[in-house]
PyMOL Python script that loads the backbone (N, CA, C, O; Angstrom):
from pymol import cmd

cmd.read_pdbstr("""\
ATOM      1  N   MET A   1      91.802 -44.231  78.226  1.00  0.00           N
ATOM      2  CA  MET A   1      90.848 -43.073  78.189  1.00  0.00           C
ATOM      3  C   MET A   1      90.851 -42.681  76.688  1.00  0.00           C
ATOM      4  O   MET A   1      91.813 -42.766  75.925  1.00  0.00           O
ATOM      5  N   GLU A   2      89.333 -42.141  76.341  1.00  0.00           N
ATOM      6  CA  GLU A   2      89.221 -41.812  74.853  1.00  0.00           C
ATOM      7  C   GLU A   2      88.560 -40.385  75.074  1.00  0.00           C
ATOM      8  O   GLU A   2      87.705 -40.166  75.932  1.00  0.00           O
ATOM      9  N   ARG A   3      89.071 -39.429  74.178  1.00  0.00           N
ATOM     10  CA  ARG A   3      88.198 -38.109  74.289  1.00  0.00           C
ATOM     11  C   ARG A   3      87.759 -38.242  72.763  1.00  0.00           C
ATOM     12  O   ARG A   3      88.465 -38.737  71.884  1.00  0.00           O
ATOM     13  N   LEU A   4      86.491 -37.725  72.592  1.00  0.00           N
ATOM     14  CA  LEU A   4      85.889 -37.628  71.474  1.00  0.00           C
ATOM     15  C   LEU A   4      85.341 -36.034  71.236  1.00  0.00           C
ATOM     16  O   LEU A   4      84.607 -35.573  72.111  1.00  0.00           O
ATOM     17  N   ARG A   5      85.668 -35.238  70.134  1.00  0.00           N
ATOM     18  CA  ARG A   5      84.949 -34.104  70.023  1.00  0.00           C
ATOM     19  C   ARG A   5      84.466 -34.319  68.359  1.00  0.00           C
ATOM     20  O   ARG A   5      85.226 -34.746  67.490  1.00  0.00           O
ATOM     21  N   ASP A   6      83.040 -33.925  68.136  1.00  0.00           N
ATOM     22  CA  ASP A   6      82.458 -34.132  66.954  1.00  0.00           C
ATOM     23  C   ASP A   6      81.928 -32.715  66.747  1.00  0.00           C
ATOM     24  O   ASP A   6      81.511 -32.077  67.713  1.00  0.00           O
ATOM     25  N   ARG A   7      81.931 -32.018  65.063  1.00  0.00           N
ATOM     26  CA  ARG A   7      81.391 -30.735  65.191  1.00  0.00           C
ATOM     27  C   ARG A   7      80.821 -31.201  63.713  1.00  0.00           C
ATOM     28  O   ARG A   7      81.463 -31.629  62.753  1.00  0.00           O
ATOM     29  N   LEU A   8      79.467 -30.985  63.844  1.00  0.00           N
ATOM     30  CA  LEU A   8      78.463 -30.889  62.490  1.00  0.00           C
ATOM     31  C   LEU A   8      78.479 -29.418  62.142  1.00  0.00           C
ATOM     32  O   LEU A   8      78.360 -28.551  63.007  1.00  0.00           O
ATOM     33  N   THR A   9      78.625 -29.163  60.884  1.00  0.00           N
ATOM     34  CA  THR A   9      78.502 -27.399  60.448  1.00  0.00           C
ATOM     35  C   THR A   9      77.696 -27.749  58.960  1.00  0.00           C
ATOM     36  O   THR A   9      77.765 -28.814  58.347  1.00  0.00           O
ATOM     37  N   GLU A  10      76.990 -26.645  58.609  1.00  0.00           N
ATOM     38  CA  GLU A  10      76.461 -26.672  57.357  1.00  0.00           C
ATOM     39  C   GLU A  10      77.495 -26.401  56.518  1.00  0.00           C
ATOM     40  O   GLU A  10      78.313 -25.529  56.812  1.00  0.00           O
ATOM     41  N   ALA A  11      77.585 -27.162  55.305  1.00  0.00           N
ATOM     42  CA  ALA A  11      78.399 -26.658  54.324  1.00  0.00           C
ATOM     43  C   ALA A  11      77.774 -26.431  52.997  1.00  0.00           C
ATOM     44  O   ALA A  11      78.463 -26.245  51.993  1.00  0.00           O
ATOM     45  N   GLY A  12      76.536 -26.443  52.982  1.00  0.00           N
ATOM     46  CA  GLY A  12      75.622 -25.963  51.679  1.00  0.00           C
ATOM     47  C   GLY A  12      74.436 -26.180  52.070  1.00  0.00           C
ATOM     48  O   GLY A  12      74.224 -26.434  53.256  1.00  0.00           O
ATOM     49  N   PRO A  13      73.152 -26.105  50.901  1.00  0.00           N
ATOM     50  CA  PRO A  13      71.935 -26.330  51.553  1.00  0.00           C
ATOM     51  C   PRO A  13      71.721 -27.721  51.784  1.00  0.00           C
ATOM     52  O   PRO A  13      70.971 -27.993  52.722  1.00  0.00           O
ATOM     53  N   GLU A  14      72.148 -28.528  51.223  1.00  0.00           N
ATOM     54  CA  GLU A  14      71.883 -30.100  51.462  1.00  0.00           C
ATOM     55  C   GLU A  14      73.018 -30.833  51.936  1.00  0.00           C
ATOM     56  O   GLU A  14      72.987 -32.064  51.948  1.00  0.00           O
ATOM     57  N   THR A  15      74.067 -30.155  52.346  1.00  0.00           N
ATOM     58  CA  THR A  15      75.105 -30.926  52.767  1.00  0.00           C
ATOM     59  C   THR A  15      75.658 -30.389  54.129  1.00  0.00           C
ATOM     60  O   THR A  15      75.624 -29.193  54.419  1.00  0.00           O
ATOM     61  N   THR A  16      76.196 -31.408  54.980  1.00  0.00           N
ATOM     62  CA  THR A  16      76.724 -31.173  56.254  1.00  0.00           C
ATOM     63  C   THR A  16      78.060 -31.606  56.409  1.00  0.00           C
ATOM     64  O   THR A  16      78.385 -32.692  55.928  1.00  0.00           O
ATOM     65  N   LEU A  17      78.931 -30.863  57.051  1.00  0.00           N
ATOM     66  CA  LEU A  17      80.422 -31.316  57.126  1.00  0.00           C
ATOM     67  C   LEU A  17      80.212 -31.990  58.714  1.00  0.00           C
ATOM     68  O   LEU A  17      79.666 -31.550  59.726  1.00  0.00           O
ATOM     69  N   TRP A  18      80.713 -32.895  58.496  1.00  0.00           N
ATOM     70  CA  TRP A  18      81.196 -33.704  60.082  1.00  0.00           C
ATOM     71  C   TRP A  18      82.572 -33.817  60.425  1.00  0.00           C
ATOM     72  O   TRP A  18      83.259 -34.686  59.888  1.00  0.00           O
ATOM     73  N   VAL A  19      83.014 -33.088  61.204  1.00  0.00           N
ATOM     74  CA  VAL A  19      84.408 -33.296  61.862  1.00  0.00           C
ATOM     75  C   VAL A  19      84.712 -33.973  63.075  1.00  0.00           C
ATOM     76  O   VAL A  19      84.536 -33.369  64.132  1.00  0.00           O
ATOM     77  N   SER A  20      85.209 -35.319  63.080  1.00  0.00           N
ATOM     78  CA  SER A  20      85.486 -35.900  64.287  1.00  0.00           C
ATOM     79  C   SER A  20      86.960 -35.870  64.522  1.00  0.00           C
ATOM     80  O   SER A  20      87.791 -36.015  63.626  1.00  0.00           O
ATOM     81  N   GLU A  21      87.291 -35.633  66.047  1.00  0.00           N
ATOM     82  CA  GLU A  21      88.557 -35.992  66.527  1.00  0.00           C
ATOM     83  C   GLU A  21      88.474 -36.750  67.618  1.00  0.00           C
ATOM     84  O   GLU A  21      87.566 -36.585  68.433  1.00  0.00           O
ATOM     85  N   SER A  22      89.597 -37.850  67.790  1.00  0.00           N
ATOM     86  CA  SER A  22      89.568 -38.719  68.616  1.00  0.00           C
ATOM     87  C   SER A  22      91.002 -38.758  69.170  1.00  0.00           C
ATOM     88  O   SER A  22      92.048 -38.762  68.521  1.00  0.00           O
ATOM     89  N   GLU A  23      90.827 -38.787  70.563  1.00  0.00           N
ATOM     90  CA  GLU A  23      92.175 -38.981  71.111  1.00  0.00           C
ATOM     91  C   GLU A  23      92.227 -40.079  72.219  1.00  0.00           C
ATOM     92  O   GLU A  23      91.368 -40.197  73.093  1.00  0.00           O
ATOM     93  N   TYR A  24      93.230 -40.797  72.097  1.00  0.00           N
ATOM     94  CA  TYR A  24      93.454 -42.231  72.885  1.00  0.00           C
ATOM     95  C   TYR A  24      94.627 -42.114  73.941  1.00  0.00           C
ATOM     96  O   TYR A  24      95.801 -42.074  73.574  1.00  0.00           O
ATOM     97  N   ARG A  25      94.296 -42.068  75.114  1.00  0.00           N
ATOM     98  CA  ARG A  25      95.437 -42.362  76.195  1.00  0.00           C
ATOM     99  C   ARG A  25      95.162 -43.853  76.869  1.00  0.00           C
ATOM    100  O   ARG A  25      94.065 -44.261  77.251  1.00  0.00           O
ATOM    101  N   PHE A  26      96.177 -44.427  76.914  1.00  0.00           N
ATOM    102  CA  PHE A  26      96.189 -45.748  77.688  1.00  0.00           C
ATOM    103  C   PHE A  26      97.060 -45.861  78.740  1.00  0.00           C
ATOM    104  O   PHE A  26      98.248 -45.547  78.675  1.00  0.00           O
ATOM    105  N   SER A  27      96.450 -46.342  79.803  1.00  0.00           N
ATOM    106  CA  SER A  27      97.190 -46.176  81.166  1.00  0.00           C
ATOM    107  C   SER A  27      97.901 -47.808  81.392  1.00  0.00           C
ATOM    108  O   SER A  27      98.629 -48.029  82.359  1.00  0.00           O
ATOM    109  N   ARG A  28      97.630 -48.697  80.539  1.00  0.00           N
ATOM    110  CA  ARG A  28      98.158 -49.914  80.732  1.00  0.00           C
ATOM    111  C   ARG A  28      99.294 -50.186  79.613  1.00  0.00           C
ATOM    112  O   ARG A  28      99.306 -49.625  78.517  1.00  0.00           O
ATOM    113  N   VAL A  29     100.082 -50.969  79.976  1.00  0.00           N
ATOM    114  CA  VAL A  29     101.251 -51.191  79.086  1.00  0.00           C
ATOM    115  C   VAL A  29     100.867 -51.941  77.856  1.00  0.00           C
ATOM    116  O   VAL A  29     101.174 -51.507  76.746  1.00  0.00           O
ATOM    117  N   LEU A  30     100.325 -52.851  77.987  1.00  0.00           N
ATOM    118  CA  LEU A  30      99.699 -53.723  76.891  1.00  0.00           C
ATOM    119  C   LEU A  30      98.829 -52.686  75.973  1.00  0.00           C
ATOM    120  O   LEU A  30      99.203 -52.667  74.800  1.00  0.00           O
ATOM    121  N   MET A  31      97.979 -52.013  76.220  1.00  0.00           N
ATOM    122  CA  MET A  31      97.194 -51.078  75.557  1.00  0.00           C
ATOM    123  C   MET A  31      98.130 -50.116  74.862  1.00  0.00           C
ATOM    124  O   MET A  31      97.950 -49.742  73.703  1.00  0.00           O
ATOM    125  N   ARG A  32      99.147 -49.731  75.631  1.00  0.00           N
ATOM    126  CA  ARG A  32      99.960 -48.739  74.811  1.00  0.00           C
ATOM    127  C   ARG A  32     100.721 -49.168  73.572  1.00  0.00           C
ATOM    128  O   ARG A  32     100.913 -48.546  72.527  1.00  0.00           O
ATOM    129  N   LEU A  33     101.227 -50.749  74.051  1.00  0.00           N
ATOM    130  CA  LEU A  33     102.059 -51.384  72.909  1.00  0.00           C
ATOM    131  C   LEU A  33     100.836 -51.699  71.754  1.00  0.00           C
ATOM    132  O   LEU A  33     101.136 -51.621  70.563  1.00  0.00           O
ATOM    133  N   VAL A  34      99.569 -52.025  72.124  1.00  0.00           N
ATOM    134  CA  VAL A  34      98.820 -52.149  70.754  1.00  0.00           C
ATOM    135  C   VAL A  34      98.631 -50.773  70.040  1.00  0.00           C
ATOM    136  O   VAL A  34      98.650 -50.643  68.816  1.00  0.00           O
ATOM    137  N   GLY A  35      98.467 -49.868  70.839  1.00  0.00           N
ATOM    138  CA  GLY A  35      98.178 -48.457  70.121  1.00  0.00           C
ATOM    139  C   GLY A  35      99.377 -48.100  69.172  1.00  0.00           C
ATOM    140  O   GLY A  35      99.188 -47.622  68.053  1.00  0.00           O
ATOM    141  N   VAL A  36     100.470 -48.329  69.625  1.00  0.00           N
ATOM    142  CA  VAL A  36     101.760 -48.245  68.968  1.00  0.00           C
ATOM    143  C   VAL A  36     101.777 -49.126  67.593  1.00  0.00           C
ATOM    144  O   VAL A  36     102.059 -48.706  66.471  1.00  0.00           O
ATOM    145  N   LEU A  37     101.426 -50.380  67.941  1.00  0.00           N
ATOM    146  CA  LEU A  37     101.825 -51.336  66.804  1.00  0.00           C
ATOM    147  C   LEU A  37     100.658 -51.313  65.718  1.00  0.00           C
ATOM    148  O   LEU A  37     100.891 -51.603  64.545  1.00  0.00           O
ATOM    149  N   MET A  38      99.194 -50.899  66.239  1.00  0.00           N
ATOM    150  CA  MET A  38      98.112 -50.986  65.475  1.00  0.00           C
ATOM    151  C   MET A  38      97.360 -49.807  65.463  1.00  0.00           C
ATOM    152  O   MET A  38      96.196 -49.832  65.861  1.00  0.00           O
ATOM    153  N   PRO A  39      97.910 -48.713  65.031  1.00  0.00           N
ATOM    154  CA  PRO A  39      97.122 -47.317  65.245  1.00  0.00           C
ATOM    155  C   PRO A  39      96.080 -47.434  64.178  1.00  0.00           C
ATOM    156  O   PRO A  39      95.143 -46.647  64.321  1.00  0.00           O
ATOM    157  N   GLY A  40      96.021 -48.230  63.139  1.00  0.00           N
ATOM    158  CA  GLY A  40      95.330 -48.350  61.862  1.00  0.00           C
ATOM    159  C   GLY A  40      93.991 -48.879  62.308  1.00  0.00           C
ATOM    160  O   GLY A  40      92.941 -48.431  61.845  1.00  0.00           O
ATOM    161  N   ALA A  41      94.042 -49.923  63.295  1.00  0.00           N
ATOM    162  CA  ALA A  41      92.723 -50.414  64.025  1.00  0.00           C
ATOM    163  C   ALA A  41      91.813 -49.368  64.619  1.00  0.00           C
ATOM    164  O   ALA A  41      90.602 -49.502  64.439  1.00  0.00           O
ATOM    165  N   PHE A  42      92.210 -48.472  65.221  1.00  0.00           N
ATOM    166  CA  PHE A  42      91.415 -47.179  65.869  1.00  0.00           C
ATOM    167  C   PHE A  42      90.997 -46.474  64.564  1.00  0.00           C
ATOM    168  O   PHE A  42      89.824 -46.161  64.362  1.00  0.00           O
ATOM    169  N   ARG A  43      91.780 -46.282  63.868  1.00  0.00           N
ATOM    170  CA  ARG A  43      91.240 -45.375  62.292  1.00  0.00           C
ATOM    171  C   ARG A  43      90.038 -45.923  62.048  1.00  0.00           C
ATOM    172  O   ARG A  43      88.927 -45.403  62.148  1.00  0.00           O
ATOM    173  N   LYS A  44      90.459 -47.450  61.591  1.00  0.00           N
ATOM    174  CA  LYS A  44      89.304 -48.379  61.099  1.00  0.00           C
ATOM    175  C   LYS A  44      87.969 -48.210  61.859  1.00  0.00           C
ATOM    176  O   LYS A  44      86.917 -47.816  61.354  1.00  0.00           O
ATOM    177  N   GLN A  45      88.155 -48.548  63.081  1.00  0.00           N
ATOM    178  CA  GLN A  45      86.877 -48.296  64.051  1.00  0.00           C
ATOM    179  C   GLN A  45      86.228 -47.075  63.966  1.00  0.00           C
ATOM    180  O   GLN A  45      85.006 -47.058  63.817  1.00  0.00           O
ATOM    181  N   SER A  46      86.950 -45.924  64.049  1.00  0.00           N
ATOM    182  CA  SER A  46      86.483 -44.764  63.873  1.00  0.00           C
ATOM    183  C   SER A  46      85.551 -44.620  62.676  1.00  0.00           C
ATOM    184  O   SER A  46      84.358 -44.325  62.745  1.00  0.00           O
ATOM    185  N   ARG A  47      86.349 -44.902  61.413  1.00  0.00           N
ATOM    186  CA  ARG A  47      85.684 -44.821  60.143  1.00  0.00           C
ATOM    187  C   ARG A  47      84.455 -45.514  60.161  1.00  0.00           C
ATOM    188  O   ARG A  47      83.432 -44.943  59.783  1.00  0.00           O
ATOM    189  N   GLN A  48      84.442 -46.730  60.575  1.00  0.00           N
ATOM    190  CA  GLN A  48      83.165 -47.623  60.520  1.00  0.00           C
ATOM    191  C   GLN A  48      82.164 -46.973  61.352  1.00  0.00           C
ATOM    192  O   GLN A  48      81.018 -47.169  60.947  1.00  0.00           O
ATOM    193  N   HIS A  49      82.257 -46.302  62.330  1.00  0.00           N
ATOM    194  CA  HIS A  49      81.275 -45.559  63.435  1.00  0.00           C
ATOM    195  C   HIS A  49      80.754 -44.366  62.368  1.00  0.00           C
ATOM    196  O   HIS A  49      79.575 -44.011  62.399  1.00  0.00           O
ATOM    197  N   MET A  50      81.575 -43.854  61.555  1.00  0.00           N
ATOM    198  CA  MET A  50      81.254 -42.615  60.889  1.00  0.00           C
ATOM    199  C   MET A  50      80.376 -43.148  59.703  1.00  0.00           C
ATOM    200  O   MET A  50      79.433 -42.416  59.406  1.00  0.00           O
ATOM    201  N   GLN A  51      80.506 -44.128  59.086  1.00  0.00           N
ATOM    202  CA  GLN A  51      79.939 -44.657  57.997  1.00  0.00           C
ATOM    203  C   GLN A  51      78.732 -45.382  58.599  1.00  0.00           C
ATOM    204  O   GLN A  51      77.910 -45.524  57.694  1.00  0.00           O
ATOM    205  N   ASP A  52      78.305 -45.872  59.688  1.00  0.00           N
ATOM    206  CA  ASP A  52      77.322 -46.244  60.274  1.00  0.00           C
ATOM    207  C   ASP A  52      76.235 -45.022  60.431  1.00  0.00           C
ATOM    208  O   ASP A  52      75.039 -45.112  60.155  1.00  0.00           O
ATOM    209  N   PHE A  53      76.803 -44.050  60.853  1.00  0.00           N
ATOM    210  CA  PHE A  53      76.114 -42.597  61.423  1.00  0.00           C
ATOM    211  C   PHE A  53      75.633 -42.219  59.944  1.00  0.00           C
ATOM    212  O   PHE A  53      74.443 -41.941  59.796  1.00  0.00           O
ATOM    213  N   LYS A  54      76.382 -42.198  58.985  1.00  0.00           N
ATOM    214  CA  LYS A  54      76.126 -41.675  57.539  1.00  0.00           C
ATOM    215  C   LYS A  54      74.824 -42.273  57.058  1.00  0.00           C
ATOM    216  O   LYS A  54      73.901 -41.637  56.550  1.00  0.00           O
ATOM    217  N   ALA A  55      74.866 -43.588  57.282  1.00  0.00           N
ATOM    218  CA  ALA A  55      73.881 -44.751  56.744  1.00  0.00           C
ATOM    219  C   ALA A  55      72.586 -44.342  57.341  1.00  0.00           C
ATOM    220  O   ALA A  55      71.597 -44.134  56.638  1.00  0.00           O
ATOM    221  N   PHE A  56      72.585 -44.220  58.681  1.00  0.00           N
ATOM    222  CA  PHE A  56      71.815 -43.784  59.715  1.00  0.00           C
ATOM    223  C   PHE A  56      70.911 -42.353  59.294  1.00  0.00           C
ATOM    224  O   PHE A  56      69.689 -42.228  59.210  1.00  0.00           O
ATOM    225  N   ALA A  57      71.863 -41.467  59.094  1.00  0.00           N
ATOM    226  CA  ALA A  57      71.210 -39.958  58.648  1.00  0.00           C
ATOM    227  C   ALA A  57      70.650 -39.930  57.340  1.00  0.00           C
ATOM    228  O   ALA A  57      69.647 -39.256  57.108  1.00  0.00           O
ATOM    229  N   GLU A  58      71.233 -40.625  56.448  1.00  0.00           N
ATOM    230  CA  GLU A  58      70.971 -40.496  54.995  1.00  0.00           C
ATOM    231  C   GLU A  58      70.037 -41.561  54.473  1.00  0.00           C
ATOM    232  O   GLU A  58      69.417 -41.404  53.421  1.00  0.00           O
ATOM    233  N   LEU A  59      69.954 -42.507  55.121  1.00  0.00           N
ATOM    234  CA  LEU A  59      68.892 -43.705  54.650  1.00  0.00           C
ATOM    235  C   LEU A  59      68.058 -44.115  55.734  1.00  0.00           C
ATOM    236  O   LEU A  59      67.249 -45.018  55.518  1.00  0.00           O
ATOM    237  N   GLY A  60      68.131 -43.558  56.944  1.00  0.00           N
ATOM    238  CA  GLY A  60      67.526 -44.123  58.033  1.00  0.00           C
ATOM    239  C   GLY A  60      67.878 -45.659  58.316  1.00  0.00           C
ATOM    240  O   GLY A  60      67.005 -46.365  58.821  1.00  0.00           O
ATOM    241  N   LYS A  61      68.806 -46.056  58.085  1.00  0.00           N
ATOM    242  CA  LYS A  61      69.120 -47.791  58.039  1.00  0.00           C
ATOM    243  C   LYS A  61      69.731 -47.822  59.675  1.00  0.00           C
ATOM    244  O   LYS A  61      70.638 -47.088  60.068  1.00  0.00           O
ATOM    245  N   ASP A  62      69.111 -48.708  60.405  1.00  0.00           N
ATOM    246  CA  ASP A  62      69.322 -49.113  61.852  1.00  0.00           C
ATOM    247  C   ASP A  62      70.733 -49.939  61.566  1.00  0.00           C
ATOM    248  O   ASP A  62      70.783 -50.966  60.890  1.00  0.00           O
ATOM    249  N   VAL A  63      71.714 -49.389  62.116  1.00  0.00           N
ATOM    250  CA  VAL A  63      72.966 -50.364  62.171  1.00  0.00           C
ATOM    251  C   VAL A  63      73.060 -51.062  63.132  1.00  0.00           C
ATOM    252  O   VAL A  63      74.194 -51.527  63.244  1.00  0.00           O
ATOM    253  N   ARG A  64      72.138 -51.461  64.162  1.00  0.00           N
ATOM    254  CA  ARG A  64      72.126 -52.400  65.229  1.00  0.00           C
ATOM    255  C   ARG A  64      71.734 -53.665  64.453  1.00  0.00           C
ATOM    256  O   ARG A  64      72.223 -54.705  64.894  1.00  0.00           O
ATOM    257  N   GLU A  65      70.741 -53.788  63.110  1.00  0.00           N
ATOM    258  CA  GLU A  65      70.517 -54.875  62.603  1.00  0.00           C
ATOM    259  C   GLU A  65      71.676 -55.751  62.169  1.00  0.00           C
ATOM    260  O   GLU A  65      72.737 -55.243  61.806  1.00  0.00           O
ATOM    261  N   ALA A  66      71.496 -56.976  62.200  1.00  0.00           N
ATOM    262  CA  ALA A  66      72.410 -57.928  61.736  1.00  0.00           C
ATOM    263  C   ALA A  66      73.016 -57.682  60.532  1.00  0.00           C
ATOM    264  O   ALA A  66      72.211 -57.622  59.604  1.00  0.00           O
ATOM    265  N   LYS A  67      74.452 -57.480  60.160  1.00  0.00           N
ATOM    266  CA  LYS A  67      75.043 -57.599  58.996  1.00  0.00           C
ATOM    267  C   LYS A  67      75.416 -58.708  58.360  1.00  0.00           C
ATOM    268  O   LYS A  67      76.451 -58.702  57.695  1.00  0.00           O
ATOM    269  N   ASP A  68      74.642 -59.815  58.465  1.00  0.00           N
ATOM    270  CA  ASP A  68      75.027 -61.273  57.958  1.00  0.00           C
ATOM    271  C   ASP A  68      74.863 -61.282  56.515  1.00  0.00           C
ATOM    272  O   ASP A  68      75.100 -62.306  55.873  1.00  0.00           O
TER     273      ASP A  68
END
""", "prot")
cmd.dss("prot")
cmd.show_as("cartoon", "prot")
cmd.util.cbc("prot")
cmd.orient("prot")
């Protein structure tokens, strides 16, 4: 199970602060092991989602387009 909480707040006239909190709870033993051994993978995926949203918000870039 994953819980997400995103907050967007005005930080200035042309600036928005985005705070994203993620909590992962695994019910299966294998996923618990993955969570313990590879926590960086979850942070990396979250960071990629944030960068994709930033590209969309600032540049209008559709991240669904092929990245080849």
